[in-house]
C-alpha positions as CSV (number, residue, x, y, z in Angstrom):
1,X,-2.7,0.8,3.2
2,X,-1.9,-2.4,1.0
3,X,0.5,-3.5,3.9
4,X,-0.1,-1.8,7.1
5,X,2.2,-3.2,10.0
6,X,2.5,-2.5,13.3
7,X,6.9,-2.4,14.0
8,X,7.8,-2.5,18.0
9,X,11.4,0.1,17.9
10,X,14.3,-1.2,20.8
11,X,13.5,2.7,22.3
12,X,10.4,0.8,22.7
13,X,7.5,2.3,21.1
14,X,4.7,0.5,19.2
15,X,4.7,2.0,15.2
16,X,1.6,1.6,13.2
17,X,2.0,2.0,9.1
18,X,1.6,1.4,5.6
19,X,5.4,-0.2,5.4
20,X,6.2,0.4,1.1
21,X,10.2,-1.3,1.0
22,X,11.2,-4.3,3.3
23,X,14.8,-4.3,2.0
24,X,17.8,-6.5,4.7
25,X,18.8,-3.1,5.2
26,X,15.4,-0.4,5.8
27,X,12.2,-0.5,6.4
28,X,10.2,2.3,5.3
29,X,7.4,2.8,6.4
30,X,4.5,6.2,4.9
31,X,2.4,7.8,7.3
32,X,3.8,6.2,10.6
33,X,1.6,7.0,13.7
34,X,2.4,5.8,17.5
35,X,0.3,3.7,19.4
36,X,0.1,3.9,22.9
37,X,-2.6,3.7,25.3
38,X,-3.9,5.9,27.3
39,X,-7.1,7.4,29.5
40,X,-10.6,8.8,27.4
41,X,-12.8,11.6,29.1
42,X,-14.6,8.9,30.7
43,X,-11.8,7.3,32.4
44,X,-11.1,4.1,30.4
45,X,-8.3,2.9,28.6
46,X,-9.0,3.5,25.3
47,X,-6.6,3.8,21.7
48,X,-4.5,6.3,20.7
49,X,-2.7,7.2,18.1
50,X,0.0,10.0,16.8
51,X,1.5,11.0,13.7
52,X,5.5,10.0,14.1
53,X,6.1,12.7,12.3
54,X,4.1,15.4,13.6
55,X,6.0,18.0,12.7
56,X,7.2,17.0,8.8
57,X,5.8,17.1,6.2
58,X,7.9,13.9,5.2
59,X,5.4,11.3,5.1
60,X,8.0,8.1,4.2
61,X,10.5,7.2,7.1
62,X,12.6,4.5,6.2
63,X,13.9,3.2,9.8
64,X,17.0,0.3,10.0
65,X,16.3,-2.7,10.8
66,X,18.3,-3.3,13.6
67,X,16.2,-1.0,15.1
68,X,13.3,-3.8,14.5
69,X,12.7,-6.2,18.1
70,X,9.3,-7.5,15.8
71,X,7.2,-6.9,13.0
72,X,3.3,-7.8,13.5
73,X,0.1,-8.0,11.5
74,X,-2.2,-5.5,12.9
75,X,-5.7,-6.3,14.7
76,X,-8.9,-4.4,12.2
77,X,-9.5,-1.5,15.8
78,X,-6.7,-0.5,14.6
79,X,-6.8,-0.3,11.2
80,X,-10.1,1.6,11.9
81,X,-8.7,3.9,13.5
82,X,-5.2,4.2,11.2
83,X,-8.3,5.0,8.1
84,X,-9.4,7.2,9.5
85,X,-7.1,9.5,9.1
86,X,-5.1,8.4,6.9
87,X,-6.7,6.4,4.8
88,X,-11.0,6.5,3.0
89,X,-12.7,6.8,6.2
90,X,-14.3,3.4,5.4
91,X,-14.3,1.1,9.1
92,X,-15.3,-2.4,8.8
93,X,-17.5,-3.8,11.4
94,X,-16.6,-5.7,14.0
95,X,-16.6,-9.8,13.0
96,X,-17.2,-11.6,16.3
97,X,-20.5,-13.4,15.8
98,X,-20.5,-12.8,12.2
99,X,-20.4,-16.5,10.7
100,X,-19.2,-16.0,7.5
């Protein structure tokens, strides 16, 4: 997870994944997930993350840059959730209130 980013696609989806190659012609994204907000069991809004390639063994997808509206950094909460699924499982605590 050297380059974890969020891509907003022209179709409206927000994709989070590890960009393994970025050129003028393509974004190659490993383990892309679709981000969404849904309701948890308590009726509160909660982050949902679903693999984009849910029915495929393929792990890398190429996106045409013409279909990417923005490419932004990832908040720690998203990194933690993604890391639970695809990374080492290590989750970092929130940094609010910590003086460095």
